[in-house]
N, C-alpha and C positions, 0 to 999 in steps of 0.2 A: 785475519785481524778485522778487516774490512766488515766482514760477514758477521764477525762477533759483536762489533759495535753497532750494526743495524739490528741484530737480533736483540740485543740489550735495549735499545731505543724503543723497539716494538713492545717489550716487555714492560717498560715503565709506562708507555702511553695505556696498555691494557690495563695496569694496576690503577693510574689515575681515572680511568673510565669507570674501573669497578667501584671506586670510592664514591663517584658521583651517583651510582645508582644501586647504593646498598638497600634501597627500600623499595626498587622495583627491578629485581635482578633479571639478567639474561644470561644466555649461555656463557657470555664472555666474563662477567663479574663473579658468576659461581666457581669458575676455574681456579680462582684465587685459593690458594690452599689456607690462607688466613682470613677468609671471608667470613666465617662464623663469629671469629675474634674481633674482626674490625666492626661487625654489626652490634656485638655485644658493648665493646668500649665507647662506641659512638652514642648508643643508647645511654649509657651512663653518663657522657657529657651532656645530652639533652636535659638530663635531671638534677644537674649541679645548680647552686645557687647563682643567679642572674647577675651579670656585671653591667653597670649603668652609669651615666652622668646625665642628670637631668635637671629640669627648673621644677622647684616643688612649690606648691600651695597648701600651707598649714595652717588649718582653722581648729581651734579649741572647740571640744564638743561640750565640756563643762567649763564654766567661768572660773577662772583661776582664784585662788583665795588671795594670792599675792600676785600682783603682776610683774611681768619680766623686766629685767633692766637692760640696759645698753651693753651690748656684748653677748647678750642670750638669745637674741632672736626678737627683740622687741618690735622692730621694724620690718619683719618678715624675711625672707631667705632668697639668694640668688641662685644656690646650686646644692645639689646633694648629689653625692656620689657613693657607689657602692663597688669597691674594687676588691674582688673576690676571686679565688682560683683554687683548684684542687690539684696541686702539682703531683703528678705521678711518680711514685716511687717504683711500683710494678703493677703492670697489666699484662693480661694473658695473651700468649701466643700460641700458634697451633702445634708447635713442637714442645710446649711445656707439658709436664704431667697434668692428669685432668684437674686436679684440686687447684693447681697454679692458674690453669686455664679460667677458673671460675672466680679468680680473686683479682681486684683491683685494690692496692695500697697506696696510700695518698698522704701527703703533707698538706693541710689546708691552712690558707691565709686569707682573712678579708679584713678590709679597713672601711668604715663608713664616714665620711666627713660632711659637714653641713657648713656652708658660708652664708652668714647672716649678711642683712643690709645695713646693720649697725655699723657705727663710725669706731668704735672700739673694740680692738682685736677681734674681728668679725669671723674668724674661723674656729668653730667650736671644736672642743677634743673629740677625737675620732673614737667610734667603737673600734677595738682592736680584738679580733679573734684568730687565735691560731691553734693548731693541734693536729690529730691524726685521725685519717678515718680509713675505712676497710667497707668494701662491697663484695659480696659473695652469692654468685649466681646458685639458687636453689633448684630450678628446672634443669632438664637434660641439656646439656651442650649441644646434643645433635638437633635439638628443635631449633637452634638459631638459623638453620640453613633454609628452613621451610619458608615459602613467600608470606604464609599467614602462619603466624607463631604467637604465643602467650608466655613471654619470660617472666619469671619470679625472681626477685633478688633481694637480699638484705643489706642494709646500710647500717654501719655502725660508726659513730663519731664521738671522740672524748676531745673537748675544746676548752681552752682558757678564754675569758672573755672579759675585758676591762676597758678602760678609758685612760690608762696610764699611770692611775693612783697618785695624782700630782697633790692632793689637798685633802681636807677633811671632807667627810660625806655632807655634812649639815652645815648650815651657816644661818645666822639670824638677821632679819630684815630690821629696817629703822624702827619698827613697833616692838621689836623683841620677838616676832614670831619665828619659829623654826620652819625652814624651808630646804630643799636639796640645792647643793652647791652646783648650779647647772654650767658654770665655767669651768670648773677643775676638781670636781668631786672625787673621792676616792671609791670609785666602783670596781668591784672586783668579784669574779665568782668563776665557777667551772660547770660544765655539763657534759651528761653522758647521754647520746641521743640514740634509739634503736628505731627504725624504720623498715617495714616490709612493703616492698613496691611489685605491683603488678601491672603490666603492660600488655595491651593488645595490638598487633601490627596487624593491619588489614591489606588486601589486595590493592586497595585503593591509596596506598601509601599514607594512609591515617594512622598516628599512633596515639592511642589513648592509654592513660596510664592513672593509676590511683596508688596512693601510699597511705599507711595509717602507722601510728608508732607512739612512742612515748619518751619524754625527755626529764631526766632528773638532775637537780644542781647537786654537785658534789663539792667536798672541800678538799684541796690538794695541799692545804697547809703552806707555811713559808710564805716567799713573795708572790705565790700563786693561790693564796687562800681567799676564802669567801669572806667579804665584808660583813661583819655581824650585824651591821644596820639593815641588812635586807631580810633577816629574820621576821618571818610573820607580815612581810610588807611586799615582797617580790613575788614569791610563790616558788616553793621548791619543787614542784612537779608539773607537768604539763602532758595533755594528750595532743596528738599531731594528727593533721590530715592534709593530703594534698591531692589535687586533680590537674591534669594536663592533657591538652589536646594539641597535637602538633601535625601539621602538613608539611612533609620533608621533601627535598628535591627528588625527582623522578623521571622516568623516561615516558614519552608520550609518543603513541602512533598516529602519523597522520597520513591519511589516504586521500591521494590526489584524484580526483574523479576524471579528470580530463585526460591524463597521462596513464592511468591505472598504476601509478607507482606508489610504494609505501616507504615512509622513511620514520626514523626516530629520532626524537628531539630530546636533549635534556632540559628540563625544567628545574632550575636553580633557586627559584623563590622559596622562601620558607615563612610560614606563619605559625604561631603559637598563642595559646590561652593557658592560663596557669593559675591557681588560686591555692594559696596556703593558710591553714587555719591552725590557731592553738587555743586550748582551753586550759586555763591555769586551776589546778588543784590544789587542796589543802588550807591551811590556816592563813587568812589574810587580815587578821583582827587588828593589826597596825597600819595598816594600809589608810590612809588619810580621809578616803571619800566612803560614804555609806554604801553606796554601790561600788562593789569592788571590780567591776569591768574585767572579767575573767576571759572574755572571747576577744580574740584579735584576729584581723581577717586581711590577707594582700589578695589582689587581683592583679595580673600583668598580661598585657597584650603585646607582642613583639612581631615585627615584619623584618626580614631579612632580604634586600631584593636580589642579592646572589649569595649563596653559600661559598663562592669562591672568596668573598669578603669576610672580615671580620668586625664590621660595624654596620648596625641596622638601626632600627627606630622602636621605641617603646612608650606604652602608656602604663601607668602604675596608680592604683589606689590603694588606701590602707584606712582601718578604722579599728579604733582600740587605744591601748596604752602606747604612747610613744616608743618606737624601738630603738632611739638613740640611748642605749643603756640607762645613765643617772637620771633622764628625763622620763621615767616608767610611769611616775605619778602624773603624768599629763595626758589627758585623754584627748585624741585628736582625730580629725579627717584629714588626710593626705591624699593630694591629687598631683601627679607631676608627670612631665613628658619630656622626652629627650633621646639620648642616644642608648643604644644597647649593644654590647660588645662581647665577642668571645675569643679565646685563645685556644686555637686548635680543636675546635669542637665541632667544626664542619656541619 
């Protein structure tokens, strides 16, 4: 029994070590029967939407026709959060049939709140997103074992997107002009998103990836239906593009010139740069501005001091239509800095 316990501890230690060096494998890490699946599922985690809590600076690009009121962000903002995760229903293991090795099936949840500096009800209604997601590996499973490899996978998501649907979509200001109800407007839609992702994993532990795809608003009817006020205003189709560079944790060989010894040290720091773009297609004749501002662009810079932790640092910028759902008619520049978080993404 004593030897069985010792052997079990050694196996657990080896598996932990293997997890640390998925992107610069050595003999020990590649002996894990689930090495290829660990690589694949960790790669998918790197490309999920980022979770963060930041201090935002939000500046209008276009002067508002009607100014914001108290409780809508009139005095600026204290905090913005993006609490999102893809909870795994199924992910591939080495003992699954090949088609199931290629699949990850998820329940996706996302909340985006904003806390204003205003004195009246400063917490704005959140973006609420939830739905199902699927990732399917299109390239050979065997290619995941190679030190240098180029995996390709398809991402499909069907999400409901709303702000709680608490009140009317529009409201009137003191002069009788129509404006979006930024405090509690009845925003609701659903979308189907398709993305083809290509990543290149180099021998220097750099992971460079591109994604291109398409998003279409759909109407699921009933309580999850699409708000009719969005017709010809919000945009029912989008082209999507994403680029990401990531430097993962890795093994580094150190040569000691004095003692002629060689040792390997695990570098656990992680950097990433990511940009997400979308371009709105279709009829926008009811959008209130002459320029329809079809292009929106995010850029993220993240730093994780240690991949054994789940909190790091992030800088985020955005230009385009405000992404806080019913505020989509406000054209803004957003710059923010704060904490970046992961749940079991390693």
